[in-house]
DRENPA-3360 file (N, C-alpha, C; in nm, 2 decimals, always signed):
BEGIN
1 = MKGLLKQN = -1.02/-1.11/-5.44/-1.13/-1.02/-5.48/-1.10/-0.87/-5.45 ~ -1.03/-0.85/-5.34/-0.99/-0.72/-5.30/-0.90/-0.65/-5.41 ~ -0.81/-0.73/-5.46/-0.72/-0.68/-5.56/-0.80/-0.65/-5.69 ~ -0.90/-0.74/-5.72/-0.98/-0.72/-5.84/-1.05/-0.59/-5.84 ~ -1.11/-0.55/-5.72/-1.18/-0.42/-5.72/-1.09/-0.30/-5.74 ~ -0.96/-0.31/-5.69/-0.87/-0.21/-5.71/-0.83/-0.20/-5.86 ~ -0.82/-0.31/-5.93/-0.78/-0.31/-6.07/-0.90/-0.28/-6.16 ~ -1.02/-0.32/-6.13/-1.14/-0.31/-6.22/-1.22/-0.19/-6.17;
9 = KKLKDIIS = -1.19/-0.07/-6.23/-1.26/+0.06/-6.19/-1.40/+0.05/-6.23 ~ -1.44/-0.01/-6.34/-1.58/-0.01/-6.39/-1.66/-0.09/-6.29 ~ -1.61/-0.20/-6.25/-1.68/-0.29/-6.15/-1.69/-0.21/-6.02 ~ -1.59/-0.15/-5.98/-1.60/-0.07/-5.85/-1.70/+0.04/-5.86 ~ -1.72/+0.10/-5.98/-1.82/+0.20/-6.00/-1.96/+0.14/-5.99 ~ -1.98/+0.02/-6.05/-2.11/-0.04/-6.04/-2.15/-0.07/-5.90 ~ -2.05/-0.12/-5.82/-2.08/-0.15/-5.68/-2.11/-0.02/-5.61 ~ -2.05/+0.09/-5.64/-2.08/+0.22/-5.58/-2.22/+0.26/-5.61;
17 = QVTEVAQY = -2.26/+0.24/-5.73/-2.40/+0.27/-5.77/-2.50/+0.18/-5.70 ~ -2.47/+0.06/-5.68/-2.56/-0.03/-5.61/-2.57/+0.01/-5.46 ~ -2.46/+0.05/-5.40/-2.47/+0.09/-5.26/-2.55/+0.22/-5.25 ~ -2.53/+0.31/-5.35/-2.60/+0.44/-5.35/-2.75/+0.41/-5.35 ~ -2.80/+0.33/-5.44/-2.94/+0.29/-5.46/-2.99/+0.22/-5.34 ~ -2.91/+0.13/-5.28/-2.95/+0.06/-5.16/-2.98/+0.16/-5.05 ~ -2.90/+0.27/-5.03/-2.93/+0.37/-4.94/-3.06/+0.44/-4.96 ~ -3.08/+0.47/-5.09/-3.21/+0.54/-5.13/-3.33/+0.45/-5.09;
25 = LWEKGWAE = -3.32/+0.32/-5.12/-3.43/+0.23/-5.09/-3.46/+0.23/-4.94 ~ -3.35/+0.22/-4.86/-3.37/+0.22/-4.72/-3.43/+0.35/-4.67 ~ -3.38/+0.46/-4.71/-3.43/+0.59/-4.67/-3.57/+0.61/-4.70 ~ -3.62/+0.56/-4.81/-3.76/+0.58/-4.85/-3.85/+0.48/-4.78 ~ -3.80/+0.39/-4.70/-3.88/+0.29/-4.64/-3.93/+0.18/-4.73 ~ -3.86/+0.16/-4.84/-3.90/+0.06/-4.94/-3.82/-0.07/-4.91 ~ -3.74/-0.08/-4.81/-3.65/-0.20/-4.79/-3.65/-0.23/-4.64 ~ -3.77/-0.25/-4.59/-3.78/-0.29/-4.45/-3.71/-0.42/-4.42;
33 = HIAGNISV = -3.65/-0.43/-4.30/-3.58/-0.55/-4.26/-3.49/-0.60/-4.37 ~ -3.52/-0.72/-4.43/-3.43/-0.77/-4.54/-3.50/-0.77/-4.67 ~ -3.59/-0.68/-4.69/-3.67/-0.67/-4.82/-3.58/-0.61/-4.93 ~ -3.61/-0.65/-5.05/-3.55/-0.60/-5.17/-3.43/-0.67/-5.22 ~ -3.40/-0.67/-5.35/-3.28/-0.73/-5.40/-3.25/-0.67/-5.54 ~ -3.12/-0.68/-5.57/-3.07/-0.62/-5.69/-2.97/-0.71/-5.76 ~ -2.98/-0.72/-5.89/-2.88/-0.79/-5.97/-2.84/-0.71/-6.09 ~ -2.71/-0.73/-6.13/-2.65/-0.66/-6.24/-2.57/-0.75/-6.32;
41 = NIDDLMDG = -2.60/-0.76/-6.45/-2.51/-0.83/-6.55/-2.38/-0.76/-6.57 ~ -2.27/-0.82/-6.52/-2.14/-0.75/-6.52/-2.05/-0.83/-6.61 ~ -2.10/-0.92/-6.70/-2.02/-1.01/-6.78/-1.92/-0.93/-6.87 ~ -1.96/-0.81/-6.92/-1.87/-0.74/-7.00/-1.76/-0.67/-6.93 ~ -1.76/-0.68/-6.79/-1.66/-0.62/-6.71/-1.56/-0.73/-6.66 ~ -1.59/-0.85/-6.68/-1.52/-0.96/-6.62/-1.44/-1.05/-6.71 ~ -1.41/-1.00/-6.83/-1.34/-1.09/-6.92/-1.20/-1.13/-6.87 ~ -1.19/-1.26/-6.85/-1.06/-1.32/-6.80/-1.03/-1.29/-6.66;
49 = EFQDDANC = -1.12/-1.24/-6.58/-1.09/-1.20/-6.44/-1.08/-1.33/-6.36 ~ -1.17/-1.43/-6.38/-1.16/-1.55/-6.30/-1.14/-1.67/-6.40 ~ -1.02/-1.72/-6.40/-0.99/-1.84/-6.48/-1.01/-1.97/-6.40 ~ -0.99/-1.96/-6.27/-0.99/-2.07/-6.18/-1.11/-2.06/-6.09 ~ -1.22/-2.13/-6.11/-1.33/-2.13/-6.02/-1.35/-2.27/-5.96 ~ -1.25/-2.36/-5.97/-1.26/-2.49/-5.91/-1.28/-2.49/-5.76 ~ -1.22/-2.39/-5.69/-1.23/-2.39/-5.55/-1.34/-2.30/-5.49 ~ -1.42/-2.25/-5.58/-1.54/-2.17/-5.54/-1.66/-2.25/-5.52;
57 = PILSLPDS = -1.74/-2.22/-5.42/-1.87/-2.29/-5.40/-1.95/-2.30/-5.53 ~ -2.02/-2.41/-5.55/-2.11/-2.42/-5.67/-2.24/-2.48/-5.62 ~ -2.35/-2.41/-5.66/-2.48/-2.45/-5.62/-2.57/-2.47/-5.74 ~ -2.67/-2.57/-5.72/-2.76/-2.60/-5.83/-2.87/-2.49/-5.84 ~ -2.92/-2.47/-5.96/-3.04/-2.39/-5.98/-3.16/-2.47/-6.01 ~ -3.28/-2.42/-5.97/-3.40/-2.49/-5.99/-3.44/-2.51/-6.14 ~ -3.38/-2.43/-6.22/-3.41/-2.44/-6.37/-3.28/-2.42/-6.44 ~ -3.28/-2.44/-6.57/-3.16/-2.41/-6.65/-3.17/-2.28/-6.73;
65 = YPDLSNKY = -3.06/-2.21/-6.73/-3.06/-2.08/-6.80/-2.94/-2.08/-6.91 ~ -2.96/-2.16/-7.02/-2.85/-2.17/-7.11/-2.81/-2.04/-7.18 ~ -2.90/-1.95/-7.19/-2.86/-1.82/-7.25/-2.77/-1.74/-7.16 ~ -2.75/-1.78/-7.04/-2.66/-1.71/-6.94/-2.54/-1.79/-6.92 ~ -2.51/-1.89/-7.00/-2.39/-1.97/-6.98/-2.26/-1.89/-6.97 ~ -2.19/-1.92/-6.86/-2.06/-1.86/-6.83/-2.07/-1.71/-6.80 ~ -2.18/-1.65/-6.78/-2.20/-1.51/-6.76/-2.19/-1.48/-6.61 ~ -2.14/-1.36/-6.58/-2.12/-1.31/-6.44/-2.23/-1.21/-6.40;
73 = FLVTGTGR = -2.27/-1.22/-6.27/-2.37/-1.13/-6.22/-2.33/-1.08/-6.08 ~ -2.35/-0.96/-6.05/-2.34/-0.90/-5.92/-2.48/-0.91/-5.86 ~ -2.49/-0.97/-5.74/-2.62/-0.99/-5.68/-2.61/-0.96/-5.53 ~ -2.72/-0.91/-5.48/-2.73/-0.89/-5.33/-2.75/-1.02/-5.26 ~ -2.70/-1.03/-5.14/-2.71/-1.15/-5.06/-2.84/-1.18/-5.00 ~ -2.88/-1.30/-4.98/-3.00/-1.34/-4.91/-2.99/-1.30/-4.77 ~ -3.10/-1.26/-4.71/-3.11/-1.22/-4.57/-3.02/-1.10/-4.53 ~ -2.99/-1.02/-4.63/-2.91/-0.90/-4.60/-2.99/-0.77/-4.61;
81 = RMCDLARW = -2.97/-0.68/-4.52/-3.04/-0.55/-4.52/-2.98/-0.45/-4.62 ~ -3.07/-0.37/-4.68/-3.02/-0.27/-4.78/-2.94/-0.17/-4.70 ~ -2.97/-0.14/-4.58/-2.89/-0.04/-4.51/-2.75/-0.09/-4.49 ~ -2.74/-0.22/-4.46/-2.60/-0.28/-4.45/-2.53/-0.29/-4.58 ~ -2.60/-0.32/-4.69/-2.54/-0.32/-4.82/-2.48/-0.18/-4.85 ~ -2.56/-0.08/-4.81/-2.51/+0.06/-4.84/-2.38/+0.09/-4.77 ~ -2.37/+0.03/-4.64/-2.25/+0.06/-4.56/-2.13/-0.04/-4.59 ~ -2.17/-0.16/-4.61/-2.06/-0.27/-4.62/-2.09/-0.36/-4.74;
89 = PKRNALII = -2.08/-0.31/-4.86/-2.11/-0.38/-4.98/-2.04/-0.52/-5.00 ~ -1.91/-0.52/-4.95/-1.84/-0.65/-4.96/-1.89/-0.76/-4.88 ~ -1.96/-0.72/-4.77/-2.02/-0.82/-4.68/-2.16/-0.87/-4.72 ~ -2.22/-0.79/-4.81/-2.36/-0.81/-4.84/-2.40/-0.83/-4.99 ~ -2.30/-0.83/-5.07/-2.32/-0.86/-5.21/-2.21/-0.96/-5.26 ~ -2.24/-1.03/-5.37/-2.14/-1.13/-5.42/-2.15/-1.13/-5.57 ~ -2.06/-1.20/-5.63/-2.06/-1.22/-5.77/-2.08/-1.37/-5.80 ~ -2.17/-1.40/-5.89/-2.19/-1.54/-5.93/-2.15/-1.56/-6.08;
97 = KISEDGGS = -2.11/-1.68/-6.11/-2.08/-1.71/-6.25/-2.17/-1.84/-6.29 ~ -2.25/-1.82/-6.39/-2.34/-1.93/-6.43/-2.26/-2.04/-6.50 ~ -2.29/-2.16/-6.48/-2.21/-2.27/-6.53/-2.23/-2.29/-6.68 ~ -2.15/-2.37/-6.74/-2.15/-2.39/-6.89/-2.29/-2.43/-6.93 ~ -2.36/-2.53/-6.86/-2.49/-2.57/-6.90/-2.60/-2.49/-6.85 ~ -2.57/-2.39/-6.77/-2.68/-2.30/-6.72/-2.76/-2.35/-6.61 ~ -2.72/-2.47/-6.55/-2.79/-2.53/-6.44/-2.74/-2.51/-6.30 ~ -2.63/-2.44/-6.29/-2.57/-2.41/-6.16/-2.49/-2.29/-6.16;
105 = YHIFTLNK = -2.43/-2.25/-6.05/-2.35/-2.13/-6.05/-2.24/-2.13/-5.94 ~ -2.13/-2.07/-5.97/-2.02/-2.06/-5.88/-2.04/-1.93/-5.80 ~ -1.99/-1.92/-5.68/-2.00/-1.81/-5.59/-1.86/-1.75/-5.57 ~ -1.85/-1.62/-5.60/-1.73/-1.54/-5.57/-1.76/-1.43/-5.48 ~ -1.72/-1.44/-5.35/-1.75/-1.34/-5.26/-1.66/-1.22/-5.27 ~ -1.71/-1.10/-5.23/-1.63/-0.98/-5.23/-1.55/-0.97/-5.10 ~ -1.59/-1.05/-5.00/-1.53/-1.04/-4.87/-1.50/-1.19/-4.83 ~ -1.37/-1.23/-4.83/-1.33/-1.37/-4.80/-1.39/-1.42/-4.67;
113 = KDEPELKP = -1.40/-1.34/-4.58/-1.45/-1.38/-4.44/-1.59/-1.44/-4.45 ~ -1.67/-1.39/-4.54/-1.81/-1.43/-4.55/-1.84/-1.55/-4.65 ~ -1.73/-1.60/-4.71/-1.75/-1.70/-4.81/-1.83/-1.82/-4.77 ~ -1.82/-1.88/-4.66/-1.90/-2.00/-4.62/-2.05/-1.97/-4.61 ~ -2.09/-1.85/-4.58/-2.23/-1.82/-4.55/-2.31/-1.73/-4.65 ~ -2.24/-1.65/-4.73/-2.31/-1.56/-4.81/-2.36/-1.63/-4.94 ~ -2.49/-1.62/-4.96/-2.56/-1.68/-5.07/-2.64/-1.57/-5.14 ~ -2.68/-1.59/-5.27/-2.75/-1.49/-5.35/-2.89/-1.48/-5.30;
121 = TSELATHL = -2.96/-1.37/-5.34/-3.10/-1.34/-5.30/-3.19/-1.46/-5.32 ~ -3.29/-1.47/-5.24/-3.39/-1.58/-5.25/-3.47/-1.57/-5.38 ~ -3.47/-1.45/-5.44/-3.54/-1.42/-5.57/-3.45/-1.45/-5.69 ~ -3.34/-1.52/-5.67/-3.24/-1.54/-5.78/-3.30/-1.60/-5.90 ~ -3.39/-1.70/-5.89/-3.45/-1.76/-6.00/-3.53/-1.66/-6.09 ~ -3.60/-1.57/-6.02/-3.68/-1.47/-6.09/-3.58/-1.38/-6.16 ~ -3.48/-1.33/-6.10/-3.38/-1.24/-6.16/-3.32/-1.31/-6.28 ~ -3.27/-1.44/-6.27/-3.21/-1.50/-6.38/-3.31/-1.53/-6.50;
129 = SIHQQIAK = -3.43/-1.55/-6.46/-3.53/-1.57/-6.57/-3.55/-1.44/-6.65 ~ -3.55/-1.33/-6.58/-3.56/-1.20/-6.65/-3.43/-1.17/-6.73 ~ -3.31/-1.20/-6.67/-3.19/-1.17/-6.74/-3.18/-1.26/-6.87 ~ -3.23/-1.39/-6.86/-3.23/-1.47/-6.97/-3.32/-1.42/-7.08 ~ -3.44/-1.37/-7.04/-3.53/-1.31/-7.14/-3.47/-1.19/-7.21 ~ -3.39/-1.11/-7.14/-3.32/-1.00/-7.20/-3.22/-1.05/-7.29 ~ -3.14/-1.15/-7.26/-3.04/-1.21/-7.34/-3.10/-1.26/-7.47 ~ -3.21/-1.33/-7.46/-3.28/-1.38/-7.58/-3.32/-1.28/-7.68;
137 = RGSNEKVI = -3.37/-1.16/-7.63/-3.42/-1.06/-7.72/-3.31/-0.96/-7.76 ~ -3.19/-0.98/-7.70/-3.08/-0.90/-7.74/-3.09/-0.75/-7.71 ~ -3.16/-0.71/-7.60/-3.17/-0.57/-7.56/-3.06/-0.54/-7.46 ~ -3.05/-0.42/-7.42/-2.94/-0.37/-7.35/-2.96/-0.36/-7.19 ~ -3.07/-0.40/-7.14/-3.09/-0.39/-7.00/-2.99/-0.49/-6.92 ~ -2.93/-0.43/-6.82/-2.84/-0.51/-6.74/-2.88/-0.52/-6.59 ~ -2.97/-0.44/-6.55/-3.00/-0.42/-6.41/-3.14/-0.46/-6.38 ~ -3.16/-0.53/-6.26/-3.29/-0.56/-6.21/-3.30/-0.52/-6.07;
145 = IHTHATEL = -3.40/-0.44/-6.03/-3.42/-0.40/-5.89/-3.56/-0.45/-5.85 ~ -3.57/-0.51/-5.73/-3.70/-0.54/-5.67/-3.70/-0.47/-5.54 ~ -3.81/-0.40/-5.51/-3.82/-0.33/-5.38/-3.97/-0.32/-5.34 ~ -4.00/-0.28/-5.22/-4.13/-0.27/-5.17/-4.17/-0.13/-5.16 ~ -4.20/-0.07/-5.28/-4.24/+0.07/-5.29/-4.37/+0.09/-5.22 ~ -4.38/+0.17/-5.12/-4.50/+0.17/-5.03/-4.62/+0.22/-5.11 ~ -4.61/+0.33/-5.18/-4.73/+0.38/-5.25/-4.78/+0.29/-5.35 ~ -4.69/+0.22/-5.42/-4.74/+0.12/-5.52/-4.80/+0.00/-5.47;
153 = IALTHCQE = -4.75/-0.05/-5.35/-4.82/-0.16/-5.29/-4.96/-0.12/-5.24 ~ -4.97/+0.00/-5.19/-5.10/+0.05/-5.14/-5.20/+0.06/-5.26 ~ -5.15/+0.10/-5.37/-5.23/+0.11/-5.49/-5.30/-0.02/-5.52 ~ -5.23/-0.13/-5.51/-5.28/-0.26/-5.54/-5.39/-0.31/-5.44 ~ -5.40/-0.24/-5.33/-5.51/-0.28/-5.24/-5.64/-0.21/-5.27 ~ -5.65/-0.13/-5.37/-5.77/-0.06/-5.40/-5.85/-0.15/-5.50 ~ -5.96/-0.21/-5.45/-6.03/-0.30/-5.53/-6.08/-0.24/-5.66 ~ -6.12/-0.11/-5.66/-6.19/-0.05/-5.78/-6.09/-0.02/-5.89;
161 = IKSKQLIN = -5.96/-0.03/-5.86/-5.86/+0.00/-5.97/-5.76/-0.12/-5.99 ~ -5.80/-0.24/-5.95/-5.70/-0.35/-5.96/-5.70/-0.41/-6.10 ~ -5.65/-0.33/-6.19/-5.63/-0.38/-6.33/-5.52/-0.30/-6.39 ~ -5.45/-0.36/-6.48/-5.33/-0.29/-6.54/-5.37/-0.16/-6.61 ~ -5.48/-0.16/-6.68/-5.53/-0.04/-6.75/-5.56/+0.07/-6.66 ~ -5.63/+0.04/-6.55/-5.67/+0.14/-6.46/-5.55/+0.20/-6.38 ~ -5.46/+0.11/-6.34/-5.34/+0.15/-6.27/-5.26/+0.24/-6.36 ~ -5.24/+0.21/-6.49/-5.17/+0.29/-6.58/-5.23/+0.42/-6.60;
169 = NIIWGMHP = -5.37/+0.43/-6.60/-5.44/+0.55/-6.62/-5.40/+0.65/-6.50 ~ -5.38/+0.59/-6.38/-5.34/+0.67/-6.27/-5.20/+0.72/-6.28 ~ -5.11/+0.62/-6.31/-4.97/+0.65/-6.32/-4.94/+0.76/-6.43 ~ -5.00/+0.75/-6.54/-4.98/+0.85/-6.65/-5.06/+0.98/-6.62 ~ -5.17/+0.96/-6.55/-5.26/+1.07/-6.54/-5.22/+1.18/-6.43 ~ -5.14/+1.14/-6.34/-5.10/+1.23/-6.23/-5.00/+1.33/-6.26 ~ -4.92/+1.30/-6.36/-4.81/+1.40/-6.40/-4.77/+1.37/-6.55 ~ -4.78/+1.48/-6.63/-4.75/+1.46/-6.78/-4.61/+1.40/-6.81;
177 = EVMAFIPK = -4.51/+1.43/-6.73/-4.38/+1.39/-6.76/-4.35/+1.24/-6.74 ~ -4.45/+1.17/-6.67/-4.43/+1.03/-6.65/-4.43/+0.96/-6.78 ~ -4.51/+1.01/-6.88/-4.51/+0.95/-7.01/-4.38/+0.95/-7.08 ~ -4.30/+1.06/-7.05/-4.16/+1.07/-7.11/-4.07/+0.96/-7.06 ~ -4.08/+0.92/-6.93/-3.99/+0.82/-6.87/-4.05/+0.68/-6.87 ~ -4.18/+0.67/-6.86/-4.24/+0.54/-6.86/-4.34/+0.53/-6.97 ~ -4.30/+0.54/-7.10/-4.39/+0.54/-7.21/-4.47/+0.41/-7.23 ~ -4.41/+0.30/-7.19/-4.47/+0.17/-7.20/-4.57/+0.13/-7.09;
185 = GIGFVPYT = -4.57/+0.23/-6.99/-4.66/+0.19/-6.88/-4.60/+0.09/-6.79 ~ -4.67/+0.03/-6.70/-4.62/-0.07/-6.61/-4.71/-0.20/-6.62 ~ -4.64/-0.31/-6.60/-4.71/-0.44/-6.60/-4.77/-0.47/-6.46 ~ -4.86/-0.56/-6.45/-4.92/-0.60/-6.33/-4.94/-0.75/-6.32 ~ -4.89/-0.80/-6.20/-4.91/-0.95/-6.17/-5.00/-0.96/-6.05 ~ -5.11/-1.03/-6.07/-5.20/-1.05/-5.96/-5.13/-1.13/-5.85 ~ -5.18/-1.13/-5.73/-5.11/-1.19/-5.61/-5.07/-1.33/-5.64 ~ -4.95/-1.36/-5.62/-4.89/-1.50/-5.64/-4.79/-1.52/-5.53;
193 = IPGSVEIA = -4.77/-1.64/-5.48/-4.67/-1.67/-5.37/-4.53/-1.62/-5.42 ~ -4.47/-1.54/-5.34/-4.33/-1.49/-5.37/-4.24/-1.61/-5.38 ~ -4.14/-1.60/-5.47/-4.04/-1.70/-5.49/-4.08/-1.82/-5.57 ~ -4.21/-1.82/-5.61/-4.26/-1.94/-5.68/-4.23/-1.93/-5.83 ~ -4.23/-2.05/-5.90/-4.21/-2.05/-6.04/-4.32/-1.97/-6.11 ~ -4.44/-1.98/-6.06/-4.56/-1.91/-6.12/-4.54/-1.76/-6.13 ~ -4.49/-1.70/-6.01/-4.47/-1.56/-6.02/-4.36/-1.52/-6.11 ~ -4.26/-1.60/-6.12/-4.15/-1.57/-6.21/-4.20/-1.57/-6.36;
201 = MNTLDEFK = -4.28/-1.67/-6.39/-4.33/-1.68/-6.53/-4.43/-1.57/-6.56 ~ -4.51/-1.53/-6.46/-4.61/-1.42/-6.48/-4.53/-1.29/-6.50 ~ -4.42/-1.27/-6.42/-4.34/-1.15/-6.43/-4.27/-1.14/-6.57 ~ -4.22/-1.26/-6.62/-4.16/-1.26/-6.75/-4.26/-1.22/-6.86 ~ -4.38/-1.26/-6.85/-4.48/-1.22/-6.95/-4.50/-1.07/-6.95 ~ -4.50/-1.01/-6.83/-4.52/-0.87/-6.83/-4.40/-0.79/-6.88 ~ -4.28/-0.84/-6.86/-4.16/-0.78/-6.90/-4.14/-0.78/-7.05 ~ -4.23/-0.86/-7.12/-4.22/-0.86/-7.27/-4.26/-0.72/-7.32;
209 = DHDVVLWE = -4.35/-0.65/-7.25/-4.40/-0.52/-7.30/-4.37/-0.40/-7.20 ~ -4.32/-0.43/-7.09/-4.29/-0.32/-6.99/-4.16/-0.33/-6.93 ~ -4.11/-0.22/-6.87/-3.98/-0.21/-6.80/-4.00/-0.21/-6.65 ~ -4.12/-0.19/-6.61/-4.16/-0.19/-6.46/-4.28/-0.28/-6.45 ~ -4.27/-0.37/-6.35/-4.38/-0.46/-6.32/-4.42/-0.46/-6.18 ~ -4.55/-0.44/-6.15/-4.60/-0.43/-6.02/-4.66/-0.56/-5.97 ~ -4.61/-0.61/-5.85/-4.67/-0.73/-5.79/-4.78/-0.69/-5.69 ~ -4.90/-0.74/-5.71/-5.01/-0.71/-5.62/-4.97/-0.74/-5.48;
217 = KHGVFAIG = -5.00/-0.64/-5.39/-4.98/-0.65/-5.24/-4.83/-0.69/-5.20 ~ -4.74/-0.67/-5.29/-4.60/-0.71/-5.26/-4.50/-0.61/-5.29 ~ -4.48/-0.57/-5.41/-4.38/-0.47/-5.45/-4.37/-0.45/-5.60 ~ -4.25/-0.42/-5.64/-4.23/-0.38/-5.78/-4.09/-0.43/-5.83 ~ -4.09/-0.47/-5.96/-3.96/-0.50/-6.03/-3.94/-0.40/-6.14 ~ -3.82/-0.37/-6.16/-3.78/-0.28/-6.28/-3.65/-0.33/-6.34 ~ -3.64/-0.31/-6.47/-3.52/-0.34/-6.54/-3.47/-0.21/-6.61 ~ -3.34/-0.20/-6.63/-3.28/-0.08/-6.70/-3.14/-0.11/-6.74;
225 = ENVIDTFD = -3.08/-0.01/-6.81/-2.95/-0.03/-6.86/-2.84/+0.01/-6.76 ~ -2.88/+0.09/-6.66/-2.78/+0.11/-6.55/-2.86/+0.12/-6.41 ~ -2.79/+0.12/-6.31/-2.85/+0.10/-6.17/-2.93/+0.23/-6.14 ~ -2.88/+0.35/-6.16/-2.95/+0.47/-6.12/-3.07/+0.49/-6.20 ~ -3.07/+0.47/-6.33/-3.19/+0.49/-6.41/-3.30/+0.39/-6.38 ~ -3.26/+0.27/-6.34/-3.36/+0.17/-6.30/-3.43/+0.21/-6.18 ~ -3.35/+0.26/-6.08/-3.41/+0.31/-5.96/-3.50/+0.43/-5.99 ~ -3.46/+0.52/-6.08/-3.54/+0.64/-6.12/-3.68/+0.60/-6.17;
233 = SIEIVSKS = -3.68/+0.49/-6.25/-3.81/+0.44/-6.31/-3.91/+0.41/-6.20 ~ -3.86/+0.34/-6.09/-3.95/+0.31/-5.98/-3.99/+0.43/-5.91 ~ -3.90/+0.52/-5.88/-3.93/+0.65/-5.81/-4.03/+0.73/-5.88 ~ -4.02/+0.74/-6.02/-4.11/+0.82/-6.10/-4.26/+0.76/-6.09 ~ -4.27/+0.63/-6.10/-4.40/+0.56/-6.09/-4.46/+0.58/-5.95 ~ -4.37/+0.57/-5.85/-4.42/+0.58/-5.71/-4.47/+0.73/-5.68 ~ -4.40/+0.82/-5.74/-4.44/+0.96/-5.73/-4.58/+0.99/-5.77 ~ -4.62/+0.93/-5.89/-4.75/+0.94/-5.94/-4.85/+0.88/-5.84;
241 = AKIWFMCK = -4.82/+0.76/-5.79/-4.91/+0.70/-5.70/-4.93/+0.78/-5.57 ~ -4.82/+0.84/-5.53/-4.82/+0.93/-5.41/-4.91/+1.05/-5.43 ~ -4.90/+1.11/-5.55/-4.98/+1.23/-5.58/-5.13/+1.19/-5.57 ~ -5.16/+1.07/-5.63/-5.30/+1.02/-5.63/-5.35/+1.01/-5.49 ~ -5.27/+0.95/-5.40/-5.31/+0.93/-5.26/-5.32/+1.06/-5.19 ~ -5.24/+1.16/-5.22/-5.24/+1.29/-5.15/-5.37/+1.36/-5.19 ~ -5.42/+1.35/-5.31/-5.54/+1.41/-5.35/-5.66/+1.34/-5.27 ~ -5.65/+1.21/-5.27/-5.76/+1.13/-5.19/-5.76/+1.17/-5.05;
249 = QSGFEPEG = -5.64/+1.18/-4.99/-5.64/+1.22/-4.84/-5.68/+1.36/-4.82 ~ -5.67/+1.45/-4.92/-5.72/+1.58/-4.90/-5.87/+1.60/-4.92 ~ -5.93/+1.49/-4.95/-6.08/+1.49/-4.95/-6.14/+1.51/-5.09 ~ -6.06/+1.51/-5.20/-6.12/+1.52/-5.33/-6.07/+1.42/-5.42 ~ -6.15/+1.39/-5.53/-6.11/+1.29/-5.63/-6.01/+1.36/-5.73 ~ -5.89/+1.30/-5.74/-5.80/+1.36/-5.84/-5.85/+1.36/-5.98 ~ -5.84/+1.47/-6.04/-5.89/+1.49/-6.18/-5.81/+1.41/-6.28 ~ -5.68/+1.42/-6.27/-5.59/+1.35/-6.36/-5.60/+1.41/-6.50;
257 = LTKEQINE = -5.51/+1.37/-6.58/-5.51/+1.41/-6.72/-5.63/+1.34/-6.79 ~ -5.69/+1.40/-6.89/-5.80/+1.34/-6.96/-5.74/+1.24/-7.06 ~ -5.83/+1.16/-7.12/-5.79/+1.06/-7.22/-5.72/+1.13/-7.34 ~ -5.78/+1.24/-7.37/-5.73/+1.32/-7.49/-5.59/+1.37/-7.46 ~ -5.57/+1.42/-7.34/-5.43/+1.47/-7.30/-5.33/+1.36/-7.30 ~ -5.37/+1.24/-7.24/-5.28/+1.12/-7.24/-5.25/+1.08/-7.38 ~ -5.35/+1.07/-7.47/-5.32/+1.03/-7.61/-5.23/+1.13/-7.68 ~ -5.25/+1.26/-7.65/-5.16/+1.36/-7.71/-5.01/+1.34/-7.66;
265 = LKKNYTL = -5.00/+1.30/-7.53/-4.86/+1.27/-7.48/-4.80/+1.15/-7.55 ~ -4.89/+1.05/-7.57/-4.84/+0.92/-7.64/-4.79/+0.95/-7.78 ~ -4.84/+1.05/-7.84/-4.80/+1.08/-7.98/-4.65/+1.14/-7.97 ~ -4.62/+1.20/-7.86/-4.49/+1.26/-7.85/-4.39/+1.16/-7.80 ~ -4.44/+1.06/-7.72/-4.35/+0.96/-7.66/-4.39/+0.82/-7.71 ~ -4.34/+0.78/-7.82/-4.39/+0.66/-7.89/-4.37/+0.54/-7.80 ~ -4.48/+0.46/-7.79/-4.48/+0.33/-7.71/-4.40/+0.23/-7.78;
% end
């Protein structure tokens, strides 16, 4: 694998972007302890790279993902800190290849020393479900980021605004340029046990219409075409939530953009 990274500049660049974003997540306090995970579809970078996977560990999946057959993904490791991923990506991320039938995957580690112990994120099933949905609809998103964005989690604790429509009114209403970057708004999944099939299915439903999905009292998922832009989507949404809280903390009710102003913006940024 060490030789692979030297030869494959595009893959090396993707890993650099992942480590850069991991550092941002850590610095923002969105990746406490071992929180957060990232996956990237790198299949178009791996043509013919691995012909012999017979000696690589193979693990079963809880579901089958036939649309991801034989595809490669760069994923963060389970139980790994984002700060460590930023410093030592080879020890804290790995490449997996989905099997022919979509029901299992091979593990290719970036660091040979960690091969016996390094496994993909515990949210792998959710990530693969989303990647499969992307594959089915034929869109260009390749990246999934899950993180615990503080202001967004706090927003879901406010009983009076705990609905997708009201949350989007805040997100769009705090800054007009949010409409330019998040024109479809954000999805919302009521509290569900993390790692469950139910939360994966609910998240999939929201990703049919949105590129950012908020999990109540937990965190946020975002999809995008590249690593940096996907992070940017989460940061933009979080900025709006932060402005809303700053107004509240200053002792006044944030005015926000009016419905007329939001509708005017929608005309310029087609949903």
